[in-house]
Steps between C-alpha positions, in 0.01 A plus 500: 500500500143526384308777676165362379572167670619669819199733526263208435675302771452788744136542394442131571635549853822305453829604658786621284845352508801709599606504134158625384504780757850599392383501138220743590750743654701493177213600268579835332275776633364623167424167335193299408587252772509778761157628396368143501627455858343830608165405346506161674587666833218749463252226414605295805485808725153599375374148557647484852351839598165467322587801284565731797819698543697687763707812449836521678733798512836583651614832633871539566659742741857378469717633224733201485464139396333250731744335739340156465630454141234252382559386143127461428329808647310721257492799734 
């Protein structure tokens, strides 16, 4: 896996293979590769939004875990 090649591929508008996507999920959080991915994502996001941003927030009233059990949700 070469994160530089994968981020360039994304930047060029190409689709990633299943293996490349799986590789991205396996990058250690506090690594150079992770920071490189975050920088590429920010650059792509800024370009897509012309430098504008939105602020989103969540307010929870329940005291227990969500019943949907998504494995990807950040909330």
